[in-house]
N, C-alpha and C positions, 0 to 999 in steps of 0.2 A: 782427491775428494775429501779424504780424512783430514789433510791439512786445512782445507777450507772450512770444515766442520769444527775442527779443533782450535784453530787460531783466529777465527774471525767471528764477528756478531752476525754473520749471514743467517745462521740457523734461527736466531731469534727475530731478525728483521724480516725474513721472508713472509712469514704468516701475517705480520702486521702490514706489510706492503700489499699483499694479496687481499686483506680485508679492506683496506683503503681503496684499492682499485675496484672491488665489487661495490662497495658502498658508493663511490663517486659515480660508476657506471649506472647503478640504480637511480641515483639522483638525476643523472643526464637523461636516462630513458624516461623518467617522470615528466621531466620538462619538455623533451622533444615530443612526447606522445600527447601533449596537452592534458597533463594530469590523467593519464591512462584512458583517454577518450577512445571509446570502442570503434568509432568511425576510422580513426587514424590506425588504430592497432589492426583493423581488418584489411587495411590497404596493403599493397604489395611491399612497400618499404617497411611498414609495421610488422608484417609477418616475417620478413627477412631479418629485421633487427631483433624480433622476439626470439627467433630461432637461434641467432648468434648470442643473444643475451643468455638464453637458457643453457647453451653449450658452455659459456664462460662460467656460469654459477655452478653447473655440474662439475666442471674442472676445479673450481675452488673447493667444493665440498669433497670430491674425489682426492684432491691433493691433501686436504687436512685428515681424511679418515684412512687413506691407504698409503699414499706416497710418504707422507711425513713420518708416520710411525715406522714404516719399512726402512727408510733412510736412517732414522735414529737408531734402530736395532743394528743395521749394518755398521754404523759409526761406533757403536758400543763393542761390537765383536772385534772390529778393527783395532780399537784401543786396547782391549784385552790382549789380543795377539801381539801387539807391539810391546806391551808391558811385560809379557811372559817370556818373550825372547826365544821361543822355541816353536816348531811347527804346530799347527792347530790339531787339537784332539778330535777324535771321531764325532763327538757331539758338537763341536764347533764347526766342524766341516758339514755336518748335517744341517745345522742352522744356516750356514753360509749358502749352501745350495737351495734351500727352501727360499731364502730371502732373494736370491738371484733368480730363481724360477718365477717368484711373485713379480719381480721387476721386469721379467721377460713379457708378461702379458700386460702389465700396468703402462709401460712405456708406449705401446702402440695406441692404447685408448687414450692416454694423455695427449699424445701428438695429434690424434684425429680430432678430439674435442677442441684442441687449441686452434687447429686449422679452420674447423667449422666456426668457431667464435670469431676469429679474425676476419674470415670471408663474409660472414653474416653482417658483422658490425661495420666493416668497410663497404661492403656491397649495398647496404641499405641506402647509402647516400645517393647512389645512381639509379634507384628505382623510382 
């Protein structure tokens, strides 16, 4: 993971790709809902798509507010450990354990929201 974060532009590209995905999704939602027509949005397909869209937007915000900063801190600590060339200090271990614990509860939330978004967006087609 550190190699990916250190030697590739993925860290800078992912937020941009996420923003473009959400923006294009909102545009498509606007078009398919006939400009947010309340009759369509109240239909079964509209409700299912709205739930999927809300989950996707939640995941976008959650990724930017929680996951991104956590991964950045983990990358910084990993880089520091690599540069110092010795075992981590107690403070570094404490920070690593806190960040790993955070990722322990963040990952399931992220996975569930992603699954809800995919099912909602794909399932609306068949309603």
